[in-house]
C-alpha positions as CSV (number, residue, x, y, z in Angstrom):
1,M,-0.2,0.2,0.2
2,R,1.6,3.2,-1.0
3,G,1.1,5.7,1.9
4,L,-1.0,5.9,4.9
5,V,-4.8,5.4,4.1
6,C,-7.3,6.1,6.7
7,F,-10.7,5.2,5.3
8,V,-13.5,6.1,7.9
9,L,-17.2,5.3,6.3
10,I,-17.4,7.8,3.8
11,G,-14.6,10.3,3.9
12,V,-10.9,10.0,3.0
13,L,-8.5,12.6,4.4
14,F,-4.6,12.9,3.3
15,S,-2.4,15.2,5.1
16,I,-0.5,17.6,2.4
17,S,2.6,19.3,3.6
18,G,5.5,21.7,2.6
19,C,3.4,23.8,0.0
20,G,5.6,26.5,-1.5
21,P,4.8,30.1,-2.5
22,P,2.8,30.6,-5.5
23,N,4.6,30.2,-9.1
24,S,2.5,30.8,-12.3
25,V,-0.8,30.2,-10.7
26,N,-2.2,31.3,-7.3
27,P,-2.0,28.3,-5.5
28,K,-5.3,28.9,-3.4
29,S,-8.3,28.7,-4.7
30,I,-11.6,30.8,-3.2
31,D,-12.1,28.0,-0.1
32,G,-8.4,27.7,0.4
33,E,-7.6,24.6,-1.2
34,A,-3.9,24.2,-2.8
35,I,-4.2,23.8,-6.6
36,V,-1.4,21.8,-8.6
37,A,-2.8,22.6,-12.0
38,T,-5.3,24.5,-13.6
39,V,-7.2,23.0,-17.1
40,G,-9.5,25.2,-19.1
41,G,-9.5,27.5,-16.2
42,E,-11.0,24.6,-13.9
43,P,-8.9,23.7,-10.8
44,I,-7.1,20.4,-10.0
45,Y,-6.5,20.4,-6.2
46,A,-3.7,19.0,-4.6
47,T,-6.0,17.2,-2.3
48,D,-7.5,15.3,-5.1
49,F,-4.3,14.8,-7.1
50,V,-2.9,12.8,-3.9
51,L,-5.9,10.9,-3.4
52,N,-5.7,9.8,-7.2
53,Y,-1.9,9.2,-6.8
54,E,-2.3,6.9,-3.6
55,L,-5.1,4.9,-5.0
56,G,-3.8,4.9,-8.5
57,F,-2.4,2.2,-10.9
58,P,1.1,1.7,-10.5
59,A,1.4,1.1,-14.2
60,L,0.7,4.8,-14.7
61,F,4.1,5.8,-12.6
62,G,6.7,6.1,-15.6
63,G,9.7,8.1,-16.0
64,D,12.0,9.9,-13.6
65,R,9.5,12.4,-12.5
66,T,6.6,10.2,-11.6
67,R,4.4,12.7,-9.9
68,L,4.5,14.8,-13.3
69,A,3.7,11.6,-15.6
70,Y,0.9,11.1,-13.1
71,L,-0.4,14.8,-13.2
72,D,-0.4,14.3,-17.1
73,R,-2.6,11.4,-17.3
74,I,-5.2,13.1,-14.7
75,I,-4.7,16.4,-17.1
76,D,-5.5,14.6,-20.2
77,E,-8.6,13.1,-18.4
78,K,-10.0,16.7,-17.7
79,L,-9.0,17.8,-21.0
80,L,-11.4,15.0,-22.5
81,A,-14.1,15.8,-20.0
82,L,-14.0,19.2,-21.4
83,E,-14.3,18.6,-24.8
84,G,-17.0,16.1,-24.0
85,I,-19.2,18.4,-22.2
86,R,-18.4,20.8,-25.0
87,R,-20.0,18.1,-27.5
88,G,-22.8,17.7,-25.3
89,L,-22.0,14.6,-23.9
90,L,-23.4,15.5,-20.4
91,D,-26.9,14.9,-21.8
92,H,-26.3,11.5,-22.6
93,E,-29.0,9.8,-20.9
94,R,-26.5,7.2,-19.3
95,I,-24.5,9.6,-18.0
96,Q,-27.5,11.6,-16.7
97,R,-28.7,8.4,-14.9
98,N,-25.4,8.3,-13.2
99,I,-25.2,11.5,-11.8
100,E,-28.8,11.1,-10.5
101,D,-28.0,7.6,-8.7
102,L,-24.8,8.8,-7.2
103,R,-26.4,12.3,-6.3
104,E,-28.9,10.3,-4.3
105,E,-26.3,8.1,-2.6
106,L,-24.4,10.9,-1.5
107,L,-27.3,12.6,0.0
108,V,-28.3,9.2,1.8
109,E,-24.6,9.4,3.1
110,K,-25.1,13.1,4.3
111,V,-28.1,11.9,6.2
112,F,-26.1,9.0,7.9
113,Q,-23.3,11.7,8.2
114,R,-25.3,14.4,10.4
115,Y,-27.6,12.2,12.2
116,V,-25.3,9.2,13.1
117,N,-21.8,9.7,12.8
118,D,-21.3,13.4,13.9
119,R,-23.1,12.3,17.0
120,V,-21.1,9.3,18.1
121,N,-18.8,10.4,20.9
122,I,-16.1,7.8,21.9
123,T,-14.6,7.6,25.1
124,P,-11.2,6.2,26.3
125,K,-13.6,3.5,28.2
126,D,-15.3,2.8,25.0
127,I,-11.9,2.1,23.1
128,T,-10.7,-0.4,26.0
129,L,-14.1,-2.1,26.1
130,A,-13.4,-2.7,22.1
131,M,-9.9,-4.0,22.5
132,Q,-11.0,-6.2,25.5
133,K,-14.1,-7.8,23.3
134,D,-11.8,-8.4,20.4
135,R,-9.3,-10.2,22.4
136,V,-11.9,-12.7,23.5
137,S,-13.0,-16.0,21.8
138,F,-15.9,-17.9,22.4
139,R,-17.1,-21.6,22.0
140,L,-20.9,-21.7,21.6
141,R,-23.8,-24.3,21.7
142,Y,-26.6,-23.5,19.4
143,L,-30.0,-24.6,18.6
144,P,-32.0,-23.1,15.7
145,A,-35.6,-23.0,15.3
146,K,-38.2,-22.3,12.3
147,S,-40.1,-19.4,13.9
148,H,-40.0,-16.7,16.7
149,A,-42.7,-18.5,18.7
150,E,-40.8,-21.9,18.8
151,A,-37.5,-20.4,19.8
152,H,-39.2,-18.9,22.7
153,R,-40.8,-22.3,23.8
154,L,-37.6,-24.2,23.3
155,R,-35.9,-21.5,25.5
156,D,-38.3,-22.2,28.1
157,E,-37.4,-26.0,28.0
158,A,-33.8,-25.3,27.8
159,L,-33.8,-23.1,30.8
160,K,-35.7,-25.9,32.7
161,H,-33.5,-28.8,31.2
162,G,-30.3,-27.3,29.8
163,L,-29.6,-26.7,25.8
164,A,-27.5,-29.7,25.5
165,A,-30.4,-31.7,26.5
166,L,-32.5,-30.1,23.9
167,I,-29.8,-30.6,21.3
168,R,-29.5,-34.5,22.2
169,D,-33.3,-34.7,21.8
170,F,-33.2,-32.9,18.8
171,V,-30.3,-35.1,17.0
172,S,-32.3,-38.3,18.4
173,K,-35.4,-37.5,16.5
174,H,-33.2,-36.8,13.3
175,D,-31.1,-39.6,13.3
176,E,-31.6,-40.1,9.3
177,Q,-29.5,-37.0,9.2
178,N,-26.4,-38.6,10.8
179,L,-26.3,-35.6,13.0
180,H,-24.1,-35.5,16.8
181,P,-24.6,-33.1,19.3
182,S,-20.8,-31.9,18.7
183,D,-22.5,-30.4,15.1
184,F,-24.1,-27.9,17.2
185,E,-21.1,-26.6,19.1
186,S,-18.6,-24.0,17.3
187,P,-14.9,-23.8,17.7
188,F,-13.3,-20.9,19.4
189,I,-14.2,-17.6,17.4
190,R,-13.8,-13.9,17.9
191,S,-17.1,-11.7,18.4
192,S,-15.5,-9.7,15.7
193,D,-15.7,-12.8,13.5
194,L,-19.4,-13.2,14.5
195,H,-22.5,-11.3,12.9
196,P,-23.2,-8.2,15.0
197,D,-26.5,-9.2,15.9
198,L,-24.9,-12.7,17.2
199,T,-22.1,-10.8,19.2
200,E,-24.7,-8.4,20.6
201,A,-26.7,-11.6,21.9
202,I,-23.9,-13.2,23.7
203,I,-21.2,-10.4,24.5
204,D,-22.2,-10.2,28.0
205,L,-23.9,-13.4,28.5
206,P,-22.3,-15.5,31.1
207,L,-21.0,-18.8,30.7
208,G,-23.7,-21.4,30.7
209,K,-26.5,-18.9,30.3
210,I,-28.7,-18.8,27.4
211,S,-29.6,-15.9,25.0
212,A,-33.0,-14.8,23.9
213,P,-34.1,-16.0,20.2
214,V,-31.9,-14.4,18.0
215,A,-33.2,-13.6,14.2
216,Y,-30.6,-14.9,11.8
217,Q,-30.6,-15.8,8.2
218,G,-34.3,-16.3,8.4
219,Q,-34.5,-18.4,11.3
220,F,-33.8,-17.8,14.9
221,I,-31.3,-19.0,17.0
222,L,-30.3,-19.8,20.8
223,L,-27.0,-19.5,21.7
224,E,-25.1,-20.7,24.8
225,P,-21.3,-19.8,25.5
226,I,-19.9,-22.6,26.9
227,D,-16.1,-21.6,27.1
228,I,-14.3,-18.4,26.9
229,R,-10.6,-17.5,26.1
230,R,-8.8,-13.9,26.6
231,E,-5.8,-13.2,24.5
232,P,-3.3,-10.7,25.8
233,L,-2.9,-7.5,23.8
234,T,0.0,-5.5,23.6
235,L,-1.3,-1.5,23.4
236,T,0.1,0.6,20.9
237,A,-0.6,3.9,19.1
238,A,-1.7,1.8,15.9
239,T,-3.8,-0.8,18.1
240,R,-5.4,1.9,19.6
241,A,-6.4,4.0,16.6
242,T,-7.6,0.5,15.1
243,Y,-10.0,0.0,18.4
244,E,-11.0,3.8,18.3
245,Q,-12.6,2.9,14.8
246,V,-14.0,-0.4,16.0
247,A,-15.9,1.3,18.8
248,F,-16.9,4.1,16.3
249,Q,-18.4,1.6,14.2
250,Q,-20.1,-0.3,17.1
251,K,-21.7,2.8,18.4
252,A,-22.7,3.9,14.9
253,R,-24.3,1.1,14.1
254,V,-26.5,1.1,17.1
255,L,-27.3,4.5,16.7
256,A,-27.9,4.0,12.9
257,R,-30.4,1.2,13.7
258,T,-32.3,3.6,16.1
259,F,-32.4,6.5,13.5
260,I,-34.0,4.3,10.9
261,G,-36.4,3.2,13.3
262,T,-37.4,6.6,14.5
263,M,-37.8,7.5,10.3
264,M,-39.5,4.6,9.1
265,K,-42.0,3.2,11.7
266,P,-44.2,5.7,11.6
267,L,-44.5,5.1,7.9
268,D,-46.2,1.8,8.6
269,V,-44.9,0.0,5.8
270,H,-46.7,-3.0,4.6
271,L,-45.6,-5.4,1.6
272,K,-48.6,-6.9,-0.3
273,P,-47.4,-10.7,-0.7
274,V,-49.2,-11.6,-3.8
275,P,-47.7,-8.9,-6.2
276,Y,-44.2,-9.5,-4.4
277,R,-44.2,-12.9,-5.4
278,L,-45.4,-12.5,-9.0
279,M,-42.9,-9.7,-8.9
280,R,-40.2,-12.0,-7.5
281,E,-40.4,-14.8,-10.0
282,E,-40.2,-12.4,-13.2
283,L,-37.4,-10.6,-11.9
284,W,-35.4,-14.1,-11.1
285,R,-36.1,-15.1,-14.7
286,M,-34.8,-11.8,-15.9
287,H,-31.7,-11.9,-13.9
288,Q,-31.3,-15.6,-15.1
289,E,-30.7,-13.7,-18.5
290,G,-28.1,-11.2,-17.0
291,P,-28.3,-8.3,-14.5
292,P,-30.1,-5.7,-16.4
293,P,-28.1,-3.0,-17.6
294,R,-30.5,-0.4,-16.9
295,N,-33.0,0.4,-14.1
296,L,-35.6,-2.5,-13.6
297,L,-38.5,-0.9,-15.4
298,A,-36.7,0.1,-18.3
299,A,-35.2,-3.6,-18.6
300,L,-38.8,-5.1,-18.3
301,W,-39.9,-3.1,-21.1
302,A,-36.7,-3.9,-23.4
303,R,-37.1,-7.4,-22.7
304,E,-39.0,-9.7,-25.4
305,T,-41.7,-12.0,-24.0
306,N,-44.9,-13.8,-25.3
307,D,-46.3,-14.2,-22.2
308,D,-49.6,-11.9,-21.7
309,K,-49.4,-12.4,-18.1
310,D,-46.2,-11.1,-17.3
311,L,-45.1,-8.3,-15.0
312,R,-45.9,-5.6,-17.5
313,S,-49.6,-6.5,-16.8
314,M,-49.5,-5.9,-13.2
315,L,-47.4,-2.5,-12.9
316,D,-50.3,-0.5,-11.6
317,E,-50.9,-2.9,-8.8
318,V,-50.0,-1.7,-5.2
319,L,-46.8,-3.1,-3.9
320,I,-46.1,-1.5,-0.8
321,T,-48.7,0.5,1.4
322,T,-47.3,3.4,3.7
323,S,-48.8,5.8,5.7
324,E,-47.9,8.5,3.4
325,G,-49.2,6.6,-0.1
326,D,-48.9,3.4,-1.8
327,W,-46.2,2.3,-4.1
328,T,-47.1,0.3,-7.3
329,V,-44.9,-2.3,-8.8
330,R,-44.1,0.3,-11.5
331,D,-43.2,2.7,-8.7
332,F,-40.7,0.2,-7.2
333,L,-39.0,-0.8,-10.5
334,A,-38.8,2.5,-11.4
335,T,-37.1,4.0,-8.2
336,F,-34.8,0.9,-7.1
337,P,-31.3,1.8,-7.6
338,A,-29.9,-1.3,-9.0
339,A,-26.4,-0.3,-9.6
340,R,-26.2,0.9,-5.9
341,Y,-27.9,-2.3,-4.6
342,P,-27.0,-5.0,-7.3
343,L,-29.1,-8.2,-6.7
344,R,-27.2,-11.7,-6.6
345,H,-28.4,-13.9,-8.9
346,E,-26.3,-16.8,-8.9
347,D,-28.4,-18.7,-6.0
348,R,-32.2,-18.6,-5.6
349,E,-32.0,-17.9,-2.0
350,D,-29.4,-15.2,-2.2
351,F,-31.4,-13.2,-4.9
352,E,-34.6,-13.4,-2.7
353,N,-33.1,-12.2,0.2
354,D,-31.6,-9.2,-1.7
355,L,-34.9,-8.4,-3.3
356,Y,-36.6,-8.2,0.1
357,D,-33.8,-6.2,1.4
358,A,-34.1,-3.9,-1.5
359,I,-37.7,-3.2,-0.7
360,G,-36.5,-1.9,2.7
361,L,-33.4,-0.1,0.9
362,T,-35.5,1.7,-1.7
363,L,-38.0,3.0,0.7
364,R,-35.3,4.2,3.2
365,D,-33.2,5.9,0.5
366,H,-36.5,7.7,-1.1
367,Y,-37.1,9.2,2.4
368,F,-33.7,9.8,3.4
369,V,-33.3,11.9,0.3
370,R,-36.2,13.9,0.8
371,R,-35.3,15.0,4.2
372,A,-31.5,15.7,2.8
373,L,-33.2,18.0,0.2
374,D,-35.5,19.7,2.8
375,E,-32.5,20.5,4.6
376,G,-30.4,21.6,1.6
377,M,-27.8,18.9,2.0
378,D,-27.7,19.1,-1.9
379,E,-26.1,22.4,-1.5
380,D,-22.8,21.0,0.5
381,P,-19.8,21.8,-1.3
382,A,-17.9,18.6,-0.5
383,L,-21.0,16.7,-2.4
384,R,-20.9,18.7,-5.3
385,H,-17.3,18.4,-5.6
386,E,-17.4,14.7,-5.3
387,L,-20.1,14.6,-8.3
388,A,-18.2,17.0,-10.2
389,L,-15.3,14.6,-10.0
390,W,-17.0,11.4,-11.2
391,T,-19.3,13.5,-13.7
392,D,-15.6,14.3,-15.4
393,K,-14.7,11.0,-15.3
394,W,-18.1,9.7,-17.1
395,V,-17.9,12.4,-19.8
396,Y,-14.3,11.4,-20.5
397,R,-14.9,7.6,-20.9
398,A,-18.0,8.6,-23.3
399,L,-15.9,11.0,-25.4
400,R,-13.1,8.3,-25.3
401,E,-15.3,5.8,-26.9
402,E,-15.7,7.8,-29.5
403,L,-12.5,8.6,-30.8
404,S,-10.4,6.9,-33.0
405,N,-7.3,8.5,-32.6
406,I,-7.0,9.8,-28.8
407,E,-3.3,11.0,-28.7
408,E,-3.7,13.3,-31.7
409,T,-7.0,14.5,-29.9
410,I,-5.4,15.5,-26.8
411,R,-2.6,17.2,-28.6
412,Q,-5.2,19.5,-30.0
413,L,-6.8,20.1,-26.9
414,R,-3.5,20.9,-25.0
415,D,-3.7,23.6,-27.7
416,R,-7.4,24.4,-27.3
417,Y,-7.7,24.7,-23.5
418,P,-5.1,26.8,-21.3
419,L,-3.0,24.6,-19.3
420,I,-1.0,25.8,-15.8
421,I,0.9,23.6,-14.0
422,N,1.9,24.6,-10.3
423,H,5.4,23.0,-10.1
424,T,5.9,24.5,-6.7
425,V,2.9,22.8,-5.0
426,L,3.3,19.7,-7.1
427,D,7.1,19.1,-6.3
428,T,6.7,19.6,-2.4
429,L,3.5,17.0,-2.2
430,T,4.2,14.3,0.4
431,L,3.7,11.1,-1.8
432,S,4.5,7.6,-1.4
433,D,7.2,5.3,-3.2
434,P,5.8,4.8,-6.5
435,N,7.1,1.1,-6.7
436,S,4.8,0.1,-3.7
437,T,1.7,-1.9,-4.2
438,G,-1.5,0.2,-4.7
439,L,-4.6,0.2,-3.0
440,T,-8.2,-0.1,-4.3
441,L,-10.9,1.1,-1.9
442,L,-14.5,0.3,-2.4
443,K,-17.2,3.1,-1.4
444,G,-19.5,1.2,1.4
445,H,-21.8,-1.4,0.3
446,T,-21.2,-0.8,-3.3
447,L,-18.6,-1.9,-6.0
448,R,-17.9,1.6,-7.1
449,P,-14.5,2.9,-6.1
450,A,-14.0,5.5,-3.4
451,F,-12.5,7.8,-5.6
452,P,-12.2,8.3,-9.5
453,V,-8.5,7.6,-10.3
454,A,-6.7,7.9,-13.7
455,D,-7.7,4.9,-15.5
456,P,-5.1,2.3,-16.3
457,M,-5.4,2.2,-20.1
458,W,-2.9,5.0,-21.0
């Protein structure tokens, strides 16, 4: 990895030191950001250059002046973006769809930032507890149940006779499956390797005590810690920083769950089972032909079928009811951000789980975006800047697809658009060894890179 990268939820911050005095261009923008170059009057900020460089592809570091060689690639992409905008590529449907999807994603992040991340307060005690919990390993005894009611019934029996006795009884009733009681006991496992819901259920549970039923992967589980092992920990600045992030994520997860509940519970959301099942079957068939390249509604209309009773015949049926109005099948298909939450389609169970989650995510994001707009979060300079960087990337790629001689085009563009490089700023940036391994960071739950780095095919 080149350099020290600290990636925290939705932000990436690099420290830049040693910027010198102005040379041929004022090194400060209106908001105080140092500038390494201007292209067609538009700045390339030092912070953006450092991120691009640190997260970039090593193949682009060529020649003796590595940072200048890399900056040239960024400048070339900026030139093509400016030219693409001049040619009207910004109006292309695909680019506009990308912009709107990213805009909504960033607005959702802003809501979480304001109402969750910014309200998390980490104390020294939180860090110590995070350290202690991570160095603890458990052996667990567990028993699954098909329903919440069955899990409670089994727990009542387990409190009287012991969970081990119930497991032996379960094994004897299913002897045809060749089970053994040890199949219901885990090896030593750290809490950090468990699903957060399972960790929360057992982290403070004494040995031999049985947890309340825990919802997990479509069923309910009873858990009983049967052994515990604590490992020594050497405290260093690095480990402390790591566990500070662990503590932050733990608190943020709890606060996020509470915040989402306060927003969504009053909506009284209900899913209509019949249209949902029909939609699920049709979408499963569609995804077996390959993930739709556009949103689900557009993909449905583009699909050829001889079935008169396919999903298109029920688009106006109510799929979701809320206290603020109903959502039809059409509404959901048109709104669901498939690029943001791609549905797994290799396995039927994975697909169904993802689609069910997609209902909640789509509604959550819809109301989060509405809240963000009501509070003016779309005016946030950082959001607008990130959106502009990605817009340049998409326009550049669209123009590049149309060009037959990209080198000649770039030579012409360097004459058309004024270019100024601030070597004083560029040469004094603190950068990592270009020969070390690069790093790819993905943004949260999506497959989108955290930052638009220079393309590798130069």
